[in-house]
N, C-alpha and C positions, 0 to 999 in steps of 0.2 A: 870080340868085345866091341865090334863096330856099333856106334850109337849115332843115329840120325833122328833126333826127336821131332815130333810135330809141334810147331809153335803157334800160338803162345802157350806157355805153361800157366795154368790158373790156380791160385790159392784162394782162400776165403776173401782176402782183401787186395790181392796183388795180381798183376799180369807180368810174367817174365817173358820178354820178347826179344827178338833180334834188334840190334841197334840200326838206326837209319841215319842218313845224312842230316835230317832235320833235328837230330838230338845234340848237335854241336853246342849250342848255347846252354842247354840244360846240363850237359856234362861239364862244360867250362865253369858253370856256376858252383860246382863242388870241387872238381879237380884243379881249379885255379886257386884254391884257398890254401893258405899256409897251414891252418889248423887241420885240414884234411891230409895234406902232404906230410905232416910231421912224422907219421909212422910208416910212410910208404918209401919205396926205394927211389922213386922219382921226386924231384922238387915240384912245386906248383907248376902246372902246365899252362902254356899260353893257349889262346884260342886256336891258333894254327896247329899246335901240337895235339890239341883235343880233336881237331878235324882229321888229322892223320891217324890218330888212335882209333877213331870211329870207323874210318875207312878200312882199317885192318880188322876191326871187330865184326864188320858186316859179313865176313867170310869165316869167322871162328864160331861155327855152329854145330860141329860134330866131332866125335872121337873115333879114331881108327888106329893111329900110330902114336908113339911116344911124343910128348910135348904138344899134341893136338889139344885144343882147348875150346870150351864153350863159354862164351862171355855174353851175358844177357843183361839188357836194361830191365830194371825193376820199376814198374809203374803202378801207381795206386789205381785200383779199379774205379774208385769213387770219382776222382777228378782227372784221371789219365795224366797225373803229374809224375815226372821222372824223379824217383827218390834215390836211386843209386844203381849199383851193378853187382852181380854175382858171377863167380867163375868156377869152372870145374876143369882141371888140367889132368891129362893122362900122363902119369910119371913113369909107369912101367906096364907094358902090355903083358909081358910074361908073368909078372907077379901080381897083375891086376891091382895096381896102386894108383890112387888119384889124390889130387890136392884141391881143396875148396878154399875160396876166398870171397871177400865182400868189401865194398866201399860205398858209404852212404853219405848223402848231404846232411850236415848237422841239423837242418830243419826237420828231417825225417827220422832222426835218431830218438831213442827212448820211447818208441811206440810199438816195438815188437816186430817191425817190418823185416829187419835183418834176420831174425830168428825164423820167421815165416818163409822167407826166401831161401834161407839155408836148408830148412827142412825139405823144401821142394827139390833143391839140388842134390841133397843126400839121397832122397828117394830115387832120383834119376840115376845117380851113381850106382846105387846098390840094386835097385829093382830092374832098371832098364839096361844099364851097362854091365851089370854083374861084377862090379869091382869087389875085391876082397877086403881092401883097407883104404880108408880115406883119411888124410891128415890135413891139418891147418897149422899155420904159424903166425906169430905176431910179435911185435916188440913187447918186452916185459912191462914197459910203462903203459902199454895200451890195455888197461884193465877192462874197459867195456868189451873189447874183442875177445880176450881170453875168458871172460865171464860167459860170453855167448857160447864159446866152445864147450864150456862145462855144462851149460843148460842143454846143449845138443846131445849130451851124454858122452862127449869125447873125454879121454883121459890125458893128463899131462904126461908126456913121455920123455921130454928133455928140456933142459934149461941150458942154453948155450951162452956162456959168459964171455964177453969181450971177444967174440968170434970173428968180427969183421969191422972194418971202418965204414961207417955210414954217415955221409954228410959231415965228415970231419970229426966224428965222435965214435967211441967204441960202442958197438951194438950188442945188446943182449936180447935173446929171442927165446920164446917158449914154443915148443912143438906139441901139438895135441893130435890124437888119432882115435878112430873108432873102426871096429871090424864089422863086416856085413852081418854076421850072426848076432852081434851086440845091437846093431840097429834094428834088426828084425825082431829081437826080443823086447824092444822098447815100444811103448805106445808113443805116438807122436808127441814130442816135447812141446809144452806150451810155455810161453815166456813166464818166468817166475821171478819175483823180486823186481828189480829195476829192468825194464825193457831196453833193448838196444835199438 
């Protein structure tokens, strides 16, 4: 299952590329926001914490072992503006399971960019890495995120009620997943309804 993609990954409107040190301010512009951190495990990050995160992400570009991850900057091809990030994490080598995720700056939401980037990552997961199943999870209150999972053809498999304390409150989480054969049977999903 070793995966060492050639970068950047190009979609119709986006460039998915490795992070660089020059991305600190652009990442801080969304990871430092309370409205972005609301549904994340982390609180809003300081600029220094963003710099440290980017330093780690510059090496997170391939999958070979459990918990390896690919985390890519999502940049618009039109203006080379950093819109957000997508991730693919190897959760089990033996069972060929992966987890996908995304975080986008609010200024770039509702344009279909998250869907376009997620399609590229699912193609990478299934066609290049040969994963059997990919799942995603989000807070129940994060409707745009779980609606995106549904647009991608993922099915809701679980609703964990008050399963953990997160930022002092009981967390509720949806888990969605899609199998390789289900992805292969679909035509590429296009954003429908409200774009994320």
